[in-house]
C-alpha positions in Angstrom: 0.0 0.0 0.0 1.3 3.4 -1.0 1.6 5.7 2.0 2.2 9.5 2.2 4.0 10.8 5.2 4.3 14.4 6.4 5.5 16.2 9.3 2.8 17.4 11.8 4.7 20.6 12.3 4.8 21.2 8.6 1.0 20.7 8.3 0.5 23.1 11.1 2.6 25.7 9.4 0.5 25.4 6.3 -2.7 25.8 8.4 -1.2 28.8 10.1 -0.3 30.3 6.7 -3.7 29.6 5.3 -5.4 31.2 8.3 -3.2 34.2 8.1 -4.0 34.6 4.4 -7.7 34.6 5.2 -7.2 37.3 7.8 -5.3 39.4 5.2 -8.1 38.9 2.6 -10.7 40.1 5.1 -8.7 43.1 5.9 -8.3 43.9 2.3 -12.1 43.8 1.7 -12.8 45.9 4.7 -10.2 48.5 3.6 -12.5 49.9 0.8 -14.4 52.8 2.2 -17.9 53.5 0.8 -18.0 56.0 -2.1 -21.5 57.2 -1.1 -23.5 55.2 -3.7 -27.1 54.8 -2.5 -30.4 53.8 -4.0 -33.9 54.6 -2.8 -37.6 54.7 -3.7 -40.9 53.2 -2.9 -42.1 50.9 -5.7 -45.8 50.3 -6.1 -46.7 46.9 -4.8 -49.9 46.3 -6.8 -51.2 46.9 -10.3 -54.6 46.0 -12.0 -54.3 43.9 -15.1 -54.5 46.0 -18.3 -53.0 49.0 -16.4 -49.4 50.2 -16.8 -46.9 49.8 -14.0 -43.9 52.0 -13.7 -41.1 52.5 -11.2 -37.7 54.2 -11.4 -35.4 54.2 -8.3 -33.6 57.3 -7.2 -29.8 57.0 -7.1 -27.2 59.1 -5.2 -23.8 58.8 -7.0 -21.2 61.2 -5.6 -18.3 59.4 -7.4 -20.0 60.0 -10.8 -18.9 56.6 -12.0 -20.9 54.8 -14.7 -23.8 52.9 -13.2 -25.3 49.6 -14.0 -28.6 48.4 -12.7 -29.7 44.8 -12.1 -32.8 43.1 -11.0 -33.7 39.7 -9.4 -37.1 38.1 -9.6 -38.4 40.4 -12.3 -42.1 39.8 -13.1 -42.6 38.0 -16.4 -44.9 40.8 -17.7 -42.3 43.6 -16.9 -39.4 45.1 -18.7 -36.3 46.3 -16.9 -33.7 48.9 -18.0 -30.1 48.2 -17.0 -29.2 51.9 -17.7 -31.6 53.6 -15.3 -33.3 50.9 -13.3 -36.8 51.6 -14.8 -39.2 48.7 -14.2 -42.3 48.9 -16.3 -45.0 46.9 -18.1 -48.7 46.0 -18.4 -49.8 42.7 -16.8 -52.4 40.6 -18.5 -55.1 38.3 -17.2 -52.7 35.4 -17.5 -50.3 37.0 -15.0 -52.7 37.6 -12.1 -50.9 36.8 -8.9 -47.9 38.0 -6.8 -44.2 38.2 -7.7 -42.2 38.1 -4.5 -38.7 39.2 -3.5 -38.2 41.6 -6.5 -34.8 43.2 -5.8 -33.3 46.1 -7.7 -29.6 47.0 -7.2 -27.1 49.4 -8.7 -23.3 49.2 -8.9 -20.6 51.7 -10.0 -18.0 49.0 -10.4 -16.7 49.5 -6.9 -19.7 49.8 -4.6 -23.1 48.1 -4.8 -26.4 49.4 -3.3 -29.8 47.7 -3.4 -33.4 48.4 -2.5 -35.1 46.1 0.1 -36.8 43.2 -1.6 -40.5 43.9 -2.5 -43.5 42.2 -4.0 -45.8 43.2 -6.8 -49.4 41.9 -6.9 -51.4 41.9 -10.1 -55.1 42.1 -9.6 -58.1 41.7 -11.9 -60.3 44.8 -11.2 -64.0 44.0 -11.6 -66.0 47.1 -12.6 -69.7 48.0 -12.4 -71.2 51.2 -13.9 -74.5 52.7 -15.0 -77.0 55.5 -14.1 -80.2 53.9 -12.9 -83.4 56.0 -13.4 -84.5 57.3 -10.1 -88.2 57.8 -10.9 -90.9 55.5 -11.9 -94.6 55.9 -12.7 -97.5 53.7 -11.6 -98.6 51.5 -14.5 -95.4 52.1 -16.6 -92.5 49.7 -16.9 -89.2 50.4 -15.3 -85.9 48.8 -16.4 -82.2 49.2 -15.7 -79.2 47.0 -16.5 -75.7 47.9 -15.3 -72.6 47.6 -17.4 -69.9 45.2 -16.2 -66.1 45.5 -16.8 -64.8 41.9 -16.4 -61.1 41.6 -17.5 -60.9 38.0 -16.4 -63.8 37.1 -18.7 -65.3 34.7 -16.2 -68.8 34.0 -15.1 -70.1 36.7 -12.8 -73.0 36.7 -10.3 -75.2 39.7 -9.5 -76.9 40.5 -6.2 -79.1 43.4 -4.9 -79.9 44.9 -1.5 -83.1 46.8 -0.8 -84.8 45.7 -4.0 -88.2 47.4 -4.5 -91.1 45.1 -3.8 -92.6 45.8 -7.2 -89.5 44.8 -9.1 -87.7 41.7 -10.2 -83.9 41.2 -10.4 -81.7 39.0 -12.6 -78.7 37.5 -10.9 -77.3 36.6 -14.3 -77.5 40.1 -16.0 -78.1 42.5 -13.1 -81.3 43.8 -14.7 -83.8 45.5 -12.3 -87.2 45.8 -13.9 -90.9 45.9 -13.1 -94.1 47.9 -13.2 -95.2 49.6 -10.0 -98.8 49.6 -8.9 -100.8 52.3 -7.1 -99.9 50.6 -3.8 -96.2 51.1 -4.5 -96.3 54.9 -4.6 -93.4 56.2 -2.5 -89.6 55.9 -2.4 -87.4 52.8 -2.3 -84.1 53.9 -0.9 -80.5 52.6 -0.6 -80.9 50.2 -3.5 -77.5 48.6 -4.1 -76.5 46.4 -7.0 -73.3 44.4 -6.8 -71.4 41.9 -8.9 -68.8 39.3 -8.1 -66.6 36.9 -10.1 -65.9 34.8 -7.0 -62.8 36.7 -6.1 -63.4 40.3 -6.7 -66.6 42.4 -6.0 -67.8 45.7 -7.4 -71.0 47.6 -6.6 -72.9 50.6 -7.8 -73.4 53.7 -5.5 -76.7 53.2 -3.6 -79.6 54.9 -5.3 -83.3 55.5 -4.8 -86.4 55.0 -7.0 -89.4 57.3 -6.4 -92.7 55.9 -7.6 -95.4 58.5 -8.4 -99.0 58.1 -9.3 -100.2 58.0 -12.9 -101.1 61.4 -14.4 -104.7 62.4 -14.1 -106.5 63.2 -17.3 -107.2 66.6 -15.7 -103.5 67.4 -16.0 -102.7 66.1 -19.5 -103.1 68.3 -22.6 -105.0 67.0 -25.5 -104.0 67.1 -29.2 -106.0 66.0 -32.2 -106.2 66.4 -35.9 -105.9 64.4 -39.1 -102.9 65.5 -41.2 -102.9 65.1 -45.0 -100.7 62.3 -46.1 -99.8 63.5 -49.6 -98.9 66.6 -51.5 -97.8 67.3 -55.1 -94.5 68.9 -55.7 -95.0 72.6 -56.2 -98.1 72.6 -54.0 -98.3 73.9 -50.4 -98.8 71.4 -47.6 -100.3 72.6 -44.4 -101.5 70.9 -41.2 -102.6 72.7 -38.0 -103.3 70.4 -35.0 -105.9 71.2 -32.4 -104.5 71.2 -28.8 -105.8 72.2 -25.4 -104.7 72.2 -21.8 -107.3 71.3 -19.2 -106.0 74.1 -16.9 -105.5 76.6 -19.6 -101.7 76.4 -19.4 -99.7 77.7 -22.3 -98.6 74.8 -24.6 -95.5 74.4 -26.6 -95.2 72.1 -29.6 -92.5 69.9 -30.9 -92.0 67.7 -34.0 -89.9 64.6 -34.8 -88.7 63.8 -38.3 -89.8 67.0 -39.8 -89.6 67.0 -43.7 -86.7 69.1 -45.0 -89.1 71.1 -47.1 -91.4 72.0 -44.2 -91.3 74.6 -41.4 -92.7 74.1 -38.0 -94.1 76.5 -35.3 -93.3 75.6 -31.7 -96.0 78.1 -30.6 -98.9 76.8 -32.7 -97.8 73.3 -34.0 -98.3 74.4 -37.6 -96.5 72.2 -40.1 -96.3 73.7 -43.6 -94.2 74.0 -46.7 -93.9 73.6 -50.5 -91.8 70.7 -51.7 -90.1 70.9 -55.0 -89.9 68.4 -57.8 -86.5 67.4 -56.5 -88.1 66.5 -53.1 -90.5 63.8 -54.2 -90.7 60.7 -52.0 -92.1 59.5 -48.6 -91.4 61.3 -45.4 -92.3 59.0 -42.5 -92.6 58.8 -38.7 -93.6 62.4 -38.3 -94.8 63.0 -34.7 -96.2 66.2 -33.4 -96.5 66.7 -29.7 -98.0 69.3 -27.3 -96.6 69.9 -23.8 -97.7 72.0 -20.8 -94.2 71.7 -19.2 -95.1 68.7 -17.1 -97.1 66.3 -19.3 -96.9 65.7 -23.1 -99.4 64.3 -25.5 -98.6 63.3 -29.1 -100.4 62.5 -32.3 -99.9 59.1 -33.9 -96.9 59.0 -36.2 -97.9 59.8 -39.8 -96.2 60.0 -43.3 -96.4 62.5 -46.1 -95.9 61.4 -49.7 -94.6 64.0 -52.1 -95.6 63.1 -55.6 -94.7 64.7 -58.9 -96.7 67.7 -59.9 -99.7 67.0 -62.2 -99.9 70.6 -63.2 -98.3 71.6 -66.5 -95.2 73.6 -65.9 -95.4 76.2 -68.6 -94.6 79.3 -66.6 -91.4 81.3 -67.0 -89.6 84.2 -65.4 -87.1 86.7 -66.8 -84.2 87.6 -64.5 -82.2 90.7 -65.0 -78.9 91.6 -63.2 -76.1 94.1 -63.2 -72.6 92.5 -63.8 -70.0 93.3 -61.1 -67.0 95.4 -62.0 -64.9 95.1 -58.8 -63.5 92.5 -56.4 -64.5 92.6 -52.7 -61.2 94.3 -51.9 -62.1 97.2 -54.3 -59.7 96.2 -57.1 -60.9 95.9 -60.7 -62.5 92.6 -61.7 -60.7 91.3 -64.8 -61.5 87.6 -64.8 -65.3 87.5 -64.8 -66.6 84.3 -66.5 -70.4 84.7 -66.0 -73.2 84.4 -63.5 -75.2 81.6 -61.9 -78.8 82.1 -61.1 -80.1 80.0 -58.2 -83.9 79.6 -57.8 -86.6 77.7 -55.9 -90.0 77.9 -54.4 -88.8 79.8 -51.3 -85.9 82.1 -50.3 -84.5 79.3 -48.2 -84.9 76.6 -50.8 -82.9 77.8 -53.9 -82.3 74.3 -55.0 -82.1 74.8 -58.7 -79.6 76.6 -60.9 -79.0 77.9 -64.4 -75.6 79.1 -65.5 -75.0 82.0 -67.9 -71.4 81.8 -69.2 -71.1 85.3 -70.5 -69.5 88.5 -69.4 -71.8 90.8 -71.3 -75.3 89.1 -70.9 -77.4 90.7 -68.2 -80.7 88.9 -68.6 -82.0 85.4 -69.0 -85.4 83.7 -69.0 -86.1 80.6 -66.9 -88.9 78.4 -68.1 -90.8 75.2 -67.1 -91.9 76.8 -63.8 -95.0 75.6 -62.0 -97.6 78.2 -61.1 -96.8 79.8 -57.7 -94.2 81.7 -55.8 -90.6 81.5 -57.1 -87.5 83.2 -55.7 -84.2 84.0 -57.5 -80.7 85.0 -56.4 -77.4 85.2 -58.3 -73.7 84.9 -57.9 -70.9 86.0 -60.2 -68.0 83.5 -60.9 -64.5 84.0 -62.2 -62.5 82.0 -64.7 -60.8 80.3 -61.7 -64.3 79.1 -60.4 -64.4 81.6 -57.5 -68.0 82.6 -56.6 -69.2 85.9 -55.1 -71.6 86.1 -52.2 -75.3 85.5 -53.1 -77.1 88.6 -54.2 -80.3 89.8 -52.5 -83.1 87.3 -53.2 -86.1 88.4 -55.2 -89.4 86.5 -55.2 -92.4 86.7 -57.6 -95.5 84.7 -58.5 -95.4 82.8 -61.7 -98.9 82.5 -63.2 
């Protein structure tokens, strides 16, 4: 058997030397005094999924050496900058949970400093929103469904506190609906709708619903009348409803889906106008209403069909004008190309046009006009296509 012998004293000397070298090494490490490098900051410890997270530490670097940042246990959804220590990112639903012992440190090549380890919890924020109506009327249906923000896309469950006795509630959709009866007149207060996904809960701000009695016929205005449902182009349409308030209150009128060719009086409810041949067609869902400021009554919706005129259009009108000689800035007009005459059955409906491409002509005759009122206005235009402002409008009856 091969044997190795050594002197015990020699071995001891080696141990002593080894121990001495360790002592020297420790002294060497301790001999480097701090150069003042320090890192500080309070990183956020939670972030909802879908929201951005951001933290940049503050560093004190008296030595002005180049710095390098490092991180341990970086969240998988985050990005880290080695140049400035910026930790940022946007967690997704798949990253819900907590990342522990996140540690950020900085070194200048001589000294190292680090923040205390911290955790970041990503949460799925469940949201509930909506503005429930706070009034209901006896005999009329009430309905409200809140809007849910559910980033986890899981099944949610709704609940309600202080539900009105006259209403029903859906635990699947959060819809509150019902029709109060006369016995339910009064206020249901502190109604609270909430939703949960099994982990998180959200709720609406408590609200009230005041139930009032049905309006008495003694308070509601009446409106009646049978509007004409057709008119020929070029002819005047007119409908005046009859309306009355039981208490003699002043009524105001409104209209929905008014035809473009018609005017409407909010003080009398009169609907009238003269459609042109370019406005043939059906104008539907016209609703005229009368209100006393508290209650409103409406006529049934009706339609007006504008048909082509059956009257021979043999009338004509001669239009005269004075050609312009100056631009609007007072300079001489040198590039006049002609005039355009706009005309129609009212001053606000100059929907037709005839062009006179002449710098010397000052009159033209427009034919094929149906009997009735016609209005005319003109503009000058230049060779570049620039138009002047519309002249004063002149109206006349065509026999």
